[in-house]
C-alpha positions, -999 to +999 in steps of 0.1 A: +432-513-711+458-536-726+484-510-735+515-532-736+535-508-757+514-477-752+524-474-716+556-464-699+570-479-667+567-462-633+596-440-643+616-415-623+589-410-596+601-442-579+639-439-583+649-422-551+628-443-528+648-454-497+626-484-487+602-494-514+566-495-503+552-527-518+519-510-526+538-486-549+552-514-570+530-543-562+513-543-596+542-528-615+552-562-627+577-563-655+583-525-654+603-530-622+626-555-640+630-542-676+627-505-678+658-484-676+640-459-652+625-487-632+611-486-597+636-503-574+628-538-563+641-532-528+664-510-507+695-521-526+682-510-560+706-488-580+698-451-578+702-425-604+721-393-596+699-367-579+706-342-606+688-364-631+656-365-612+627-343-619+605-333-590+570-347-591+538-345-571+525-377-556+488-385-552+478-374-517+501-344-514+506-311-532+543-308-522+568-316-549+594-341-540+622-362-555+610-395-542+578-416-545+568-412-508+557-441-487+540-420-461+505-426-475+488-458-485+489-455-522+484-485-545+497-482-581+482-501-610+500-502-643+486-508-678+508-539-682+487-558-656+456-549-675+471-562-708+482-595-693+449-601-675+428-591-705+410-563-687+391-542-712+393-507-698+399-484-668+366-493-653+373-530-653+407-525-639+393-506-609+361-526-604+380-559-603+404-547-576+400-560-541+397-524-531+363-522-549+340-530-521+302-524-523+281-523-554+302-512-585+280-499-613+289-512-647+272-520-680+251-548-665+230-521-647+215-507-679+180-517-670+180-500-636+175-464-625+211-454-614+229-421-610+243-411-644+219-433-664+224-465-685+260-474-696+278-454-669+308-471-651+318-458-616+341-468-588+338-465-550+365-472-524+359-487-490+323-498-497+311-462-498+291-446-526+311-436-557+302-400-549+327-403-520+357-413-541+373-385-560+384-393-596+413-372-610+432-372-642+468-360-639+459-346-605+429-325-617+392-329-616+372-344-645+336-334-654+309-358-643+291-374-672+258-392-678+222-387-686+190-378-667+187-358-636+211-376-612+244-370-629+271-366-603+299-391-608+328-392-632+320-419-659+351-440-662+342-444-699+352-408-704+388-414-694+407-425-725+426-458-719+451-450-746+483-435-732+476-442-695+509-445-677+496-457-643+466-454-619+474-443-583+448-451-557+451-432-524+433-452-497+428-424-473+405-394-469+420-363-486+395-335-486+421-312-470+443-317-501+418-320-529+385-306-515+351-322-517+343-359-524+377-373-513+361-390-483+370-427-490+400-419-511+413-407-545+419-423-578+444-404-599+448-416-636+482-404-649+488-403-686+520-408-705+536-377-719+565-367-741+569-398-762+586-393-796+570-421-816+539-436-832+519-461-813+492-485-825+473-513-807+444-537-813+425-557-787+398-583-790+379-606-766+356-634-778+324-645-761+316-609-751+326-598-787+343-567-775+374-549-788+394-518-792+417-500-816+441-473-804+465-449-821+490-424-807+515-400-820+540-379-801+566-353-811+593-339-788+611-308-798+637-284-782+612-263-763+583-287-757+563-316-769+529-324-785+509-357-781+478-369-799+459-402-794+425-417-804+407-448-794+376-467-807+360-493-785+330-515-791+309-540-771+284-562-789+252-569-771+252-599-748+218-614-741+207-633-710+199-662-732+236-664-742+242-677-707+228-711-698+224-702-661+202-672-670+177-688-694+150-690-667+147-667-637+135-688-607+135-693-570+157-723-563+152-739-529+178-756-507+162-790-514+169-787-551+133-780-561+119-747-575+097-724-556+071-716-583+084-723-618+101-708-648+079-677-648+057-671-678+049-682-714+034-664-744-001-663-730-019-632-717-044-633-689-070-612-671-078-602-636-115-603-626-135-605-594-146-641-603-133-670-582-112-695-602-086-721-594-060-694-595-080-671-573-092-645-597-068-650-626-083-660-659-059-674-685-064-671-723-061-704-742-054-713-778-092-715-785-094-678-778-115-683-747-110-675-710-109-702-684-096-707-649-059-714-651-049-730-619-011-730-619+001-754-646+037-749-659+028-737-693+005-709-682+013-673-674+019-666-637+007-631-628+032-602-633+064-623-638+085-619-669+079-643-698+103-670-709+111-652-741+126-623-723+161-637-720+161-639-758+157-602-760+170-585-729+207-575-726+232-584-699+256-560-716+242-534-740+257-525-773+282-498-768+305-478-791+329-453-777+352-429-795+379-411-774+404-384-784+432-371-763+458-344-769+483-326-747+514-304-752+537-280-736+560-251-747+588-233-728+593-196-732+605-166-712+585-137-697+597-105-680+600-108-642+586-144-642+616-157-662+612-192-676+576-203-681+560-234-694+525-233-711+507-266-713+473-279-722+452-310-721+421-319-742+399-349-738+368-358-758+346-389-755+314-399-774+296-429-760+266-446-776+246-473-758+217-492-773+200-515-748+173-541-755+152-541-723+127-566-711+092-565-723+068-546-701+033-558-691+003-536-698-026-540-674-051-511-673-086-514-659-115-519-683-149-509-670-179-532-672-196-506-695-169-510-721-183-531-750-150-549-754-151-563-719-164-599-721-172-598-684-193-567-687-225-587-692-221-599-656-215-563-645-178-570-639-147-549-645-116-567-659-079-560-660-063-576-690-025-582-685-007-581-718+029-585-728+040-556-750+067-573-770+049-572-803+040-535-803+062-514-779+098-509-788+119-522-758+151-505-770+165-475-753+194-455-766+219-432-748+243-408-764+268-390-742+294-365-753+320-352-728+347-326-732+374-317-707+398-289-715+426-274-695+453-248-701+479-237-677+512-219-669+539-229-645+573-216-636+599-209-609+605-179-587+637-186-568+632-217-548+595-217-552+575-232-581+541-219-591+513-229-615+480-215-627+453-235-645+419-228-661+397-257-670+362-263-684+344-296-689+310-302-702+286-332-707+259-333-734+237-363-733+203-376-744+183-407-736+155-421-759+129-445-748+094-456-757+065-452-733+027-457-730+007-425-725-017-423-696-043-398-709-045-415-743-049-449-727-077-436-705-095-422-735-089-452-757-105-475-731-137-454-728-155-467-758-190-473-774-201-495-802-225-482-829-253-501-847-227-515-872-206-529-845-178-502-850-160-491-819-154-454-812-141-433-783-166-417-759-163-395-729-180-418-704-171-406-668-177-441-654-154-458-679-128-430-676-127-435-638-117-471-643-094-466-673-075-438-656-068-460-626-093-440-604-075-407-610-104-383-605-083-353-613-073-368-646-109-377-654-119-341-647-091-328-670-102-351-699-138-342-696-129-305-695-107-309-726-135-325-746-134-352-773-101-360-790-107-365-828-075-386-830-086-410-804-084-447-814-104-472-793-086-502-778-098-538-776-075-557-753-094-589-752-087-602-788-067-632-797-042-609-813-037-589-781-036-619-758-017-645-777+000-628-806+011-597-787-003-575-814-025-543-813-037-524-843-010-500-856-034-470-853-041-477-817-004-482-809+004-449-826-022-432-804-012-446-770+026-447-774+054-422-778+092-422-784+105-395-761+139-380-754+156-367-722+184-341-726+210-335-699+237-309-697+264-307-670+292-281-669+322-278-646+345-248-647+377-247-626+405-223-618+434-228-595+467-212-585+493-228-563+529-222-551+552-246-533+588-250-523+612-250-494+603-225-466+634-229-443+659-254-432+660-277-401+687-301-391+667-330-406+660-311-439+640-284-454+604-276-443+583-278-475+551-259-480+523-257-506+497-230-507+469-222-531+435-211-542+408-230-561+375-221-577+349-244-592+315-237-607+292-266-616+258-265-632+232-291-643+202-288-666+181-320-672+152-316-695+127-345-695+100-346-722+066-329-716+049-362-711+071-368-681+067-333-667+029-336-672+027-370-655+014-386-687+033-419-687+013-450-679+031-471-653+060-447-649+066-419-625+067-382-635+098-361-635+103-323-638+132-302-650+163-304-628+183-272-631+207-254-608+243-245-601+267-242-572+301-224-568+329-230-544+359-210-534+388-226-515+421-218-499+445-246-489+479-250-472+502-280-466+533-282-446+558-311-444+583-309-415+613-333-413+617-339-375+645-364-376+668-380-402+696-405-398+692-404-360+711-432-342+716-440-305+743-464-295+749-473-331+713-483-335+692-465-360+661-450-344+649-427-371+662-430-406+633-407-413+606-390-392+583-365-408+551-347-400+527-335-427+497-312-420+471-301-446+443-275-441+416-263-463+389-236-460+360-239-484+329-218-491+300-231-511+272-209-524+247-236-516+253-240-479+282-219-466+318-224-454+337-250-435+372-262-428+389-296-429+424-308-420+446-339-421+478-348-401+502-375-412+531-390-394+557-410-412+584-428-392+611-451-406+633-464-377+655-480-404+654-489-440+636-522-433+607-508-412+583-479-418+552-469-398+527-444-410+495-430-396+470-402-404+440-386-389+418-361-407+384-347-415+368-349-449+335-337-465+313-343-495+293-313-508+258-321-519+256-333-555+237-309-577+208-334-582+206-337-544+201-300-543+180-293-573+163-326-585+128-317-596+100-335-578+093-369-591+062-388-582+058-424-572+035-446-551+040-465-518+018-493-504-011-478-484-005-503-456+026-482-446+002-458-430+010-464-393-027-461-384-038-488-409-048-517-386-035-499-355-062-515-334-054-551-345-035-567-316-024-533-304+002-521-279-020-496-263+010-480-246+028-472-278+031-437-291+019-447-325-013-462-310-020-431-290-015-408-320-037-429-342-064-432-315-064-394-313-068-390-350-096-416-351-114-398-323-112-366-343-128-383-373-096-381-394-093-418-403-115-437-427-142-461-414-128-496-410-092-482-410-083-493-375-091-530-380-081-533-417-116-541-428-112-519-459-084-518-485-056-492-483-050-471-515-015-462-525+002-432-509+016-406-533+054-403-527+073-372-538+111-372-544+132-342-551+162-321-542+166-302-510+184-268-512+188-268-474+213-297-475+247-293-459+279-312-466+285-347-453+314-348-428+338-376-420+365-384-395+390-409-408+422-423-396+447-449-409+476-468-394+501-487-415+532-508-412+556-513-441+584-540-440+611-541-466+638-565-451+670-568-471+668-606-473+689-608-505+719-593-486+714-611-453+705-645-468+721-645-503+714-682-507+677-675-507+679-649-535+645-636-525+633-600-521+602-595-499+582-564-490+550-563-470+525-535-461+495-537-438+472-507-436+442-502-412+415-477-419+385-463-400+360-439-416+331-424-396+306-405-418+280-381-403+251-362-418+252-385-447+228-374-475+202-400-480+166-405-490+143-420-464+117-444-474+080-434-471+076-461-444+106-448-425+093-412-425+058-423-414+071-445-386+093-417-372+066-391-374+039-412-358+064-425-333+068-390-318+046-377-291+018-356-305+033-359-340+060-333-331+089-349-350+105-328-378+097-358-400+060-349-397+068-319-419+074-344-447+039-360-443+010-344-461-024-339-445-051-365-447-077-359-474-114-358-470-116-396-471-090-399-444-062-412-466-027-398-464-023-374-493+015-377-497+049-383-482+079-362-492+108-386-495+134-361-507+171-359-498+180-350-462+211-350-440+202-379-418+223-410-420+254-423-402+279-446-418+310-463-404+336-484-423+365-503-409+390-527-424+426-534-434+446-542-465+476-565-469+500-561-497+529-586-503+554-586-530+582-611-535+604-623-563+635-642-573+659-642-602+668-677-615+694-685-641+666-694-666+642-665-658+627-642-632+597-649-609+575-623-592+545-627-570+522-598-560+494-604-535+467-579-523+441-589-498+414-567-483+395-575-451+363-556-444+357-555-406+326-534-406+304-514-429+274-500-410+246-477-421+217-462-402+197-431-394+215-428-360+245-442-343+222-464-322+203-478-352+230-492-376+226-520-401+257-542-407+264-548-444+295-570-440+287-605-452+260-594-477+265-600-514+285-570-523+304-568-489+324-600-484+347-601-455+376-610-477+386-602-512+420-606-529+441-611-559+474-627-568+495-617-598+522-644-605+546-638-634+575-656-649+597-639-675+624-654-697+640-632-723+612-619-745+586-642-731+563-636-701+537-658-685+511-645-660+488-665-637+462-641-623+438-651-595+409-631-581+391-641-549+357-632-535+348-644-501+317-661-488+285-640-485+249-645-476+216-627-472+201-651-447+196-624-421+178-603-446+157-628-465+133-645-440+124-676-460+146-705-447+141-725-478+155-700-502+191-701-514+207-670-500+243-681-494+272-677-519+303-698-514+338-682-518+349-682-554+383-681-572+386-668-608+418-679-627+433-663-658+464-673-678+482-653-704+514-653-724+532-624-740+560-621-765+577-587-767+603-577-793+617-544-781+642-542-810+614-541-835+588-524-812+560-549-811+543-572-786+516-598-787+496-610-757+472-639-757+453-652-727+423-669-712+401-653-686+380-673-662+401-703-672+379-729-655+346-713-669+330-707-635+294-695-636+283-668-613+264-680-582+227-685-586+205-674-557+168-671-551+152-641-566+121-622-555+123-585-564+136-561-537+135-588-510+164-607-526+193-586-512+199-558-488+228-544-508+223-548-545+199-559-573+195-596-580+186-601-616+182-634-634+192-650-600+226-632-600+237-604-576+248-576-598+278-553-591+293-578-567+324-588-588+310-621-601+321-630-637+290-630-659+308-638-692+325-672-686+357-685-701+369-663-729+400-656-750+417-622-753+444-610-776+463-577-778+488-567-805+508-535-800+533-517-822+555-487-816+579-470-841 
């Protein structure tokens, strides 16, 4: 974010704190030392008079207070840390934090199917899905953004980095306070307001060739203020070939050799029934002739990517983002209500991504009767496997526009404060991509040759059966429709097709299309709240907050007709996803001071003891009503020790796509049928064996099915929404200890100030919404006596040939998840005569992260690539006058996939890694400018290289070009960053 002069310090929120929680200032850095309204460095910090303090609302509570409470585990991240560390934006700040456990989706996932589509950046706490972390801006919800039918998360790209004051991370479930989605915690991005100046900033980072230009203007007047800001960011494309370690995807072995080879060259090949050295794979050589390939290094190996792909495929796609932000407030007087403040906020973001993907392979069947098939003379079919780089555009583009508007009123009625807000956010997005058409391909590969040797299309049922991939329904549809005058026949066996990667332009125009997906998402909100002191107790006033909230969310994803009509070759179909859901909620929160300044025998037993209770009733139109609550105890025996604990329930309402996602089709391996080979080394006492034996006796299974003497065709898999879903529920509790000893007073010779916080958490999630695999559904169905399991309702009937017709793998409330761990935060510092030193440490220990379909069938994720046991960071700064030096260290612990990947020869272990960054800043406050220069990944460490083989490489993430994605590893290497900021 790099907002050295665009950001304010922590400000008045931290001034009245009795015993500073290190988490609330652990990353504040220089702000705690330089700013006039700085957060105190310890219990002896100078306090401002109470009359000068404005009441604020701290993340995790709706009660206004005069102090930055330490009763909840809140970590504060300031823009200054981002500037010094060279972090580019809000997403990178959050995703690089030790709190970011599990797979974090960033721009490197552009080639994968992810919720929100290519280019989205999300953040999830505690190793849980991002849908279970609530993202707020100034305490209010932001509209989800993205493209395609699975939009559900806030895209961090839509939060303007310009004018961010701080980011507060609540590491505790808070559905009772904020409603749905706050299962793992809350991220609250708080913007700077009421600045009376002009701000400008420029940021650049080499190697990744990324940068940002920001501008802000603010005006403060007698009865209000008005702020405007704009930001333009860009990211140049970074190709895999730009990284030496990614030039050749491979399977390295522990003995240093390669399992296989660098996969692929320029040559095409064909699959035939003939026996060759390669077992049925015929390569195409420079003499334009087919021959048996064997497996020499310079020949194509079936279905692996070619060696030219790293030259074209992006690690990070090209991205341009424009953001605009405006806010303001005006004070006036109304009858009865008295003094009222009207305020507004407006956010706009336009993001454009252009991604160069890898080149697809094209391998349709060509019947023996097709005159282009050189093996037809032997009565043989063939399946040419071509690389499409010369004729199919691999570039996909995404355009996303997001608006978030809010207007509100607030005022005082005696000792109570009230507020009313209306908000509306909307997302408009489109995704463009090139595809190959299934029906046109089938027609183009059903050909005849006339007396002059000219090819033309023909409706030959035999050829169409092969070219359609044995889709009899499609063949019937084509025959019923009759000849297509625009059909252009295909010859896939030419030198141009096999070696030069070229097809005739007319044929390409006939079988390909450039299609577009359009996605709309709308979020409308309304809320009213009132809070204040209810009555007094000896220890202080009982505070209360009460309110009402309403939300309406709607999605409309419109794929092209070719997708709806299942007309993409090699791609699944998708229908229109459309639906809406509304929620009405009532909430209440009480904070009761039980003891204050309580001593016994001159010993302080309760400097502070408070109890906080939150309750929320919620009613969704999709599934009904429910209630959640949270109880918090905060006990400070004295100013040096504080203990805090909480227990509560949380929930996540089904995302709209989980409710309304239109059915999408795919295919699963036919051998997943539990009855396929059921009589091969059988356990005759098993339920599966008994069920299959009964079906076989009834003549429902194909001949040869029981002993695998026949092949198993693919099983049609359907995936869609489920409007019978209910909310996920969670029980969570935390326990924390905060130590802020007054070492500076007790041991003045040390001159050291120290604060320490340790927080334990435990989250138990039930009825987790998940998609079961086709194999999982079939195993549970056939594993039930007499096929009586409810899972059998998801399995289609067997067709006339005895094959399973389909499996419905849609979303269901089925899974159980449990997460446990603790965080350690340490802050210390010392003032020297020649400068000031500060050290901030944050370490996260993940004890358990389990997922399963029942509490007795849990898989442990800890230790896998995206779930290291330990992660951490150290922020070490030294300041002398106008100069500051930062040494920033990030740590990722040892991980391995040995228990998941069965091949003992593969490299599946990743050693612990440290990333170091160094930066220097000069700031001239008198003239309003600063300049920061630094080096990230100082020692130029490459990401770990592991063995790669599709979905079997990792249990928890995608492995691409031999690197686990989303695991926090640096893909960019050593790079220089620079930020110049000016305020006047």
